C-alpha positions in Angstrom: 150.6 174.0 73.6 147.6 172.3 75.0 147.6 174.2 78.4 146.0 171.8 80.8 146.3 168.2 82.0 144.3 165.3 80.7 142.8 164.7 84.1 141.1 168.1 84.4 139.8 167.7 80.9 138.2 164.4 81.7 136.7 165.8 84.9 135.2 168.8 83.0 133.6 166.4 80.6 131.7 164.5 83.4 128.0 165.1 83.6 126.8 167.1 86.7 125.7 165.2 89.8 121.9 164.5 89.5 119.7 166.5 91.8 116.2 166.1 90.4 114.1 163.2 91.7 113.9 161.8 88.2 117.6 162.0 87.6 118.3 160.4 91.0 115.9 157.5 90.1 117.6 157.1 86.8 121.0 157.1 88.4 119.9 154.5 90.9 118.5 152.2 88.3 120.6 149.2 87.4 123.1 149.9 84.7 122.0 148.5 81.3 124.6 147.1 78.9 123.9 150.2 76.8 124.7 152.5 79.6 127.9 150.5 80.5 129.0 150.8 76.9 128.1 154.6 76.9 130.2 155.0 80.1 133.2 153.2 78.6 132.9 155.3 75.4 132.3 158.7 77.0 133.4 158.5 80.6 130.2 159.9 81.9 128.8 158.4 85.1 125.3 159.7 85.0 122.8 158.0 82.7 120.9 160.2 80.3 117.4 161.3 81.4 114.8 158.8 80.0 112.8 160.1 77.1 109.2 161.2 77.6 106.9 158.2 78.2 103.2 158.1 77.4 102.4 155.6 80.1 104.2 157.5 82.7 102.4 160.7 81.6 99.1 158.9 81.7 99.7 157.7 85.2 100.8 161.1 86.4 97.7 162.8 84.9 95.4 160.2 86.4 97.0 160.6 89.8 96.7 164.4 89.5 92.9 164.0 88.8 92.5 161.6 91.8 94.2 164.0 94.1 92.0 166.8 93.0 89.0 164.6 93.5 89.9 163.9 97.1 91.0 167.4 97.9 89.1 169.0 100.8 90.0 172.7 101.4 88.5 172.6 105.0 90.8 169.7 105.9 93.8 170.4 103.7 94.0 174.2 103.5 94.4 176.2 100.3 95.0 174.1 97.2 97.8 176.5 96.2 99.8 175.5 99.3 99.3 171.7 98.9 102.8 170.5 98.0 101.8 167.2 96.5 99.1 168.6 94.3 101.4 171.4 93.1 104.2 169.0 92.3 101.7 166.9 90.3 100.4 170.0 88.6 104.0 171.1 87.6 104.7 167.6 86.2 101.4 167.7 84.3 102.4 171.1 82.8 105.5 169.4 81.5 103.4 166.6 80.1 101.2 169.2 78.5 104.1 170.8 76.7 105.4 167.4 75.6 101.9 166.3 74.4 101.8 169.5 72.3 105.1 168.5 70.7 104.1 164.9 70.2 100.8 166.0 68.6 102.6 168.4 66.3 104.9 165.7 65.0 102.4 162.8 65.0 102.1 161.1 61.7 98.7 160.4 60.2 99.8 156.8 59.8 99.5 155.9 63.5 95.9 156.9 64.3 95.7 154.9 67.5 98.7 156.6 69.0 97.4 160.0 68.0 94.0 159.1 69.5 95.8 158.1 72.8 97.6 161.5 72.8 94.4 163.4 72.2 92.6 161.5 75.0 95.4 162.1 77.4 95.4 165.8 76.5 91.7 166.1 77.0 91.9 164.5 80.5 94.9 166.7 81.4 92.9 169.8 80.3 89.9 168.8 82.5 92.2 168.3 85.5 94.0 171.7 85.0 90.6 173.4 84.6 89.4 171.8 87.8 92.5 172.9 89.6 92.0 176.5 88.4 88.3 176.4 89.4 89.2 175.1 92.9 91.8 177.8 93.3 89.4 180.6 92.2 86.7 179.3 94.6 89.1 179.5 97.5 90.3 183.0 96.5 86.7 184.3 96.5 
C-alpha cells in the first residue's frame, strides 16, 4: 500500500512560498513559455531563482561604492547601523563568493570574460576595504 492520497503528495511537491525580495521579484515576473512548460511538467508554481548575473553583480557593486562615497557618519549615524548599506554589503558578499566560483571555473578561452570578472572583483574588494576602514574609524 501506498499510504496517502495523491492530493497530499502533489501539495508536498510544491515549492515553498517565496519570501526573499529576489524570489518575490522572480515570482512577479511574467511567466515565460519555459516556466509555463515547467509548471505543466512539474506542478510547481514558483519559478526557479535566476542564475547569477554578471551585469546585476556589476550594478550592485557600483551602487555599494556610490553609497559608501556619499556616506556621512555625522548625518547618517554609524555605518554598521545603515540598513541600505548593510543590505548592499551582504549582497556584495554573495557576489564575492560567486565571483570566486566563476574565476575558479573560468576557461582560458574567454579572456575578455575573465578580465571582466577580475575587474569586478577588484572593484568589490576596494569597496569592502572602504567599508571596513569607515567602520574602524567610527569605532575609534
